[in-house]
N, C-alpha and C positions, 0 to 999 in steps of 0.2 A: 504494500500500500504506500502511496506517495504522501509526502507531507504537503502542507498548504503551499509552500513556495514552489515546489515541483509541479503541483497541480495547476497553479496559476500560470506558471511558465509554459506548460504544455498547452493549456487552453488558449492563452493569448499569443503564444509564440509559434504554435504549430497548427492547431485545429482551426482557430478563427483567423481569417486572413483580413488584410486591409479592405478588401472588396466587401467583406461582411460588415465590419465595423471600422470606420476610418480612424486614422491616427488622431485627427483633429477632434473627433467625437470622444475618443479615449482620453485625450488630455483634458477636455472640458468637463467630462463626467467621471472623473477618477473615483470619487466616493461611491457613486452608484454602481460602477463596475466592480469595485472591490467588495461591496456588500453583496451584490448578486453572486459573484464568484464564491465568496465565503459561504453563502447559503447553499450553493450547489456542493461545495466541498464538505459541509457538514452532512449532507445527504450521502455523499460518496463514502464518508467514514462509516456510516451506519449500514450501508448495503454493499454487496459484493458485485458492483456493476463497473464496467470498463469506462475509463475517462471519456472516451469518444462519445458515449451515450450522453454524458453531461454536456459535452461540447455541442452536440447536435441540438440538445434542448436549449442551450444558450443562443445558438444561432437562430433557432425558431423564435425565441423571445425578441431578439433584435430585428428580425425580419418583420414581425408583427408590430413592433414598436415603431419602426420607420415607415411601414406601409400605412398604418392608421394614425400617424401623428397629426396633430391639428394643422400643421403647416401644409400637409399634402392631402388632407381629407376635408371635403366640404359636402356635408349631407344636406345643405340648404337649411331652411327654417325647420326647427324642431316643433313637433306637435305633441301636446300632452293628451294621450288617449284616455286618461282617467277623467278628463273634463267633459265627457260626453253626456 
């Protein structure tokens, strides 16, 4: 089992490429990335699952984060359907 530093290095140095998460984003959101990575590391410690599975999960998080960010998504006017 890897320690946290090895886990972090493998995730961000090998599995996640700059095309997945840019270096600019990494620099601007260091705390978010460290907290997210540490959360996945804690799960890695509990379960006997390969690091690549956690890397794929993190990749999916960032794909959805970027795909549905407020800057790129406009759903138009929202409507409260409870007000009918």
